[in-house]
N, C-alpha and C positions, 0 to 999 in steps of 0.2 A: 510530028511533034516528038515522037520517041527519039528520032535521029537528033533533033535539036537538043533534047535533054542529055543525050549521050555526049554530044559535042561539048556542051557546057561543062559536064562532069570531067571530061578529058582535059579541057583547058584549065580547069581549077587544079587538077592533079598535076598537070605539067608545070603550073606556076609554083606549087609546093615543092616539087622535086628539083626545080631550078636552083634552089638555095643549097642543094647538096653537091653541086658541080665542083665548087672550089672550096669545099669545107676543109678546115684545118683542125686536126686533133690536138688536144691539150698536150699530149705526150710529145708532140713534134715542135713545140715552141718553148722558148725561154722568156719568161716575163720578169724583167728586172724591176722589182718593186721598191727597192731601197738602194740609194746611191750614196757612197761615202767619199769624201775628199779630205786628205790629210797631207802633212809634210813630215818627212823623216830624212835627216842628213841632207837638207836642202834639195830633196827630190820629191816630186809630187807622187802621191799614192792614190790610186782610184780603186774603190771597192764596190762590189755589187752583191746583192742578195736576191735570189730568185726561188720561188716555190718549185718543188719537184712533184710531178703528177704521176710518176711511174709507180705501179703497185709493187714492183720488185725492190725499189730503193728503200733502204732503212732510214736514211736521212731525208727529211722532207724539205730541205732547202739546199741550194747550191750557193756557196759563198766563195768569191774570188777576189784577189787583190793584185794589182799590177802597178809597176812604175811607168809613168807616161808624162808627156809634156802638156797634154790636154785631155779633156773628157772624150772628145771624138776619137783621138788616137787610141785611147784606152779601150774603146769599144772594139776596135779592130783586133787588139790583142786578146780581149775577152772572148771574142767570137771563135778564136782558135782553141778555147778551153771548154766551152759549154757543149752540152750534148744535143742541143736542138737549135733551131733558127731563132735568133734574137728578135723579139717584138718590141719596138720602141713606143714611147708615149704613155707608158703605164706606171712610171715611177711615182710613188706616193710620198716618199720622204727623201730629202737630200741632207745628209749629215755633213757639216763642214767643221773641221777641227779649228780650235781657237788659234793655233799657229798659222793656219791659212788666213784667217780673218785679220791677222796682224800684218799680213803682207800687203804692200801697196799694189793696187790694181788687180786684186784677186777676183773682183767682180767679172772681169773679162772671161774667166773660166766658164761662166754660165752662158756664154754666147750661143753654143749649140742647143742648149735647152730653151733659150728664148725664141728660137726659130720654130719650135714645135708648139702648135696651138693648144694641144691637149695637155702638154707638160706644164705650161704656164698657169693653167687653171687648177690642176689637180695636185701638183707637187708642193709639199711644205718644206720650207727652208728652216733648218734647225742648227744652232750652234752647239758644238760639243765641247764640254769642259773636260779635257783628258784625251785619251787615245780613241780615235774612231775605230781602230781595229778591235779594241776591247768590246765595243758595242756590237760590231758586226759579227763577232764570234760568240756572243751571248746567246745561250740556248736554254732558257729556263723550262723546266718540265711542267710548271703550273700556269704557263702563259701560252697564248696562240703564237703563230709564226711571227718572227721578229718584225717583218714589214707591217703586219696587221697590228701588232702590239704597239709599235712606235706611233703609227698613225692615230690609233685610238687614244694613246696617252696625250698627244698634242690636242686632238679635238676635244677631249674631256677637260683638259686644263684650260683651254680657251673658253669653253662654256662656263667653267667655274670662276672665270676672271682671275686666274693666277698665272696665266701665260698667254702667248699669242699664237694664232694660226696664220702665219705669213706665207702666202703662196708665192711662186716665182713672179707671177703677174703683179701682185701687190708689192713685192720687194722692188721690182723694176720701177713702179710708180714712186715709191719712197726714195729711191736712189736719185731720181731725176727731178723731184720736187724740191725747189730751193727753199721752200718754207718749212721744211722739217728734215729730220735725219732718220735713218732706218732702224728697225728693231726686229728681233726674231726670238723665238723660244730658245731656251738653253737647257740642254740635257746632260746628265752626268751618270756615269756607271759607278754605283756603289755596290752593295749586295744585290740590289735590284736597279733597274733603270729608273731614274727619278728626274722629274721636271724641277729645276732649281729656280726658275723665274724667267728672266729675259736678258738677252745680250743686247747692249746698245752700241750702235756703230756711229762713227762721225760722218761728216758730210762727204768724205771720200770713200766711205764704206769700210774703213778700218775699225777694228774692235776698240772700244773706248772704255767701257765698264760694264758691270753686271748689276742686276737688281734681284733682290730676294723675292719670295712669294708675296709678302705683304706690300712691299714697295711696288711690285708689278700691279697689284690690285689698286693701289692708290693712283698709279699712273693711268690705269684704265678709267678711273673716276674722273681724272682731269681731262681725259680724251672724250668723255661722254660716251664710253663704249661698254658700259655695264650691260651684260647679256642676261643675267639672272640674279637672284638674291645672292649677295656677296657677304661673306663672313669675315669680320675683322676682330682682332684681339688686342686689347690695350692694357697697360699697367694701371693699377689702382694704388691709392695711398696705402702704406703699410698698416696692417691690422695688428693690434696688440696681442691677440690671442692665437694668431697663426704661427705654426712652427716652421722649421726650415723646409718641410716637405711641400707645403703649399705656397705657390707663388700668387701674389695678389694680382689677379687678372679679371677682366670682364670681357665677354665676347658678345657680339651683336651682329644681326643681319642688316645689311643695307637694303631696305625695301624699295627706296626710291632715291635717286641721286641726280642732281643737275648742276652743271658747271657753266658759268657765264664768264667769258673773257672779253674785256674791252680795252683795246690798246690806244695810247696817245703817244705823242712825241713831245717831250719837254726837256729843255735845257741840253739839247744835243744827244739825248738818248731815249730809247723806247721805255714807256711805262705801261705795265699791264695790271689792270684791276681784275683780280680773279675772285669770284664768289662761288664757293662750293657749299651747296645746301643738300642735306639728306635726311631721310627718315630712318630711324634705327629701332629695331626690335630686339630687346635684350634676350640673349639665349643662355648666358652664364654670368654669375657673379660670385667670385671666390672670397670676397671680403664682406662679412656680415655687418661690419661697422659702417659700410657705405650704404645708405638708404637708396631706394629706387629713384626717389625724386632728385637725388644728388648726382646720379650717373650721367644725366644729360649734359650738364656743364663740364663734367670731367671728360666725357667723350669728345666734346667740342674742343676743349683745350688741348687734349692729346692729339686729336686729328689735325688741328692747326699746327702743332709742333712737328708731327711726322711729315705732313705734306710740305711744310716749309723746308724741312731737312732734305726732302726729295728734290725740290726745285733747286736748292743750293747745290746739290750733287750734280744735277744736270748742267747747271751753269759752270761748275768747276771743270767738268769734263767736256764742255762745249758741245753738248748734244741736245737736240730739241725733238724728242719723240712725241711730245704733246702737240706740236704744230703751232707754237706761238708765232712763227714766221708767217703762217697762212693767215692768221688774224691781222698781223701787221700789214700784210699785202692787201687784205680786203678793206681795212679801215684807214690806213696811213700809207697808201701806195706811193705817194710822192717821196716820202722819206725812205720807205723800204727799198724801192728800186735802186737807190744809191748804194745800198749795202747788200744787195741780194747775193752777190758772189762771195761775200764774207759774212753771211748771216750768223754763223756760229760765234764769231767774235763779237758781233753786236748783241747777240742774245746773252752772252756771258756777262756783258756790262749792263744789261737791262735792269730796270727797277720793277720787281714783281711784288705786288701788294696783295696779300691773301686775306680773305675774310671767309670764315666758315660758319655755318649755321646748322645745328643738329636738333631735330625734334624726335623725342622718344614716343613711338606709336604703339609699343607693346612691351610688356615685361613678363609674359608667361602667366601661369596660374598659381605659382608658388608665392607665398607671402613671407 
């Protein structure tokens, strides 16, 4: 019995020690957590940012940039500069300069990333308004490492419904779905790194236009993608007592939102009936002349105006991030299949009829 117990204990110990055979120390690997792609003088620039785990190092990140013709070729050059073995599949954020997005066929640059299963799920694609190098060289003292800072910015903005968390896998789906066009978060370096909204791409993946924060929130309402209570601010009629300091605004939380889209095909074009209904909880009213019972109709009228303006903007630039094409495919397939290869053109000519409905469900405790 004693021999059996000793044998079991030895076997368990051997199993635990087996994991130490091929261990890798953090100091011996380079984890590229942020990848940047930009263009300068018609040459492709690839940047990487990796954390440094050495106690002796004063800088806690390794940042490199090289000229290359592809991301895979750039890795070969970067391997000659880093101090440890490069570990792939750990990239959290892929920063793509707007000049790259304006190039035809730029999407092919992501081919090597598409072939890595971990990369497609974890990596966020982000459009950069400005120089990618400025962001890669940004080292604020009051923020975590750049890679962690950018990833958290995107995740938080997505949860707050002011931008998107578009992974490589999701972007691939958007690119090849003929019923919609791609969209990604947009980042800009000012005094700090700021999420400015979303970048919209056309059916070929080229940059088409950008949306501000409130426009991006409205887009998510149309997509039925509201993740949490969303805050919107609208203008109110001018107050006679307010000075120049105060803008006449009202803010409210969208507690519940539902968008219904029903397509038909009439007189040679697609017609979309869009019904957007939401519950609003008032969080701010800077115009004392507007009574609480009057705010509901004002919100509804302004919401109708802003969403209509957003839809017109999408049609003008021939982009369909809402996915109207998917509704057309589901409900009017016979007509949609005839135009699926030129859906952007058909969407631009479509008749979109919007009806909004707002119910005020809370005004706070102030009278």
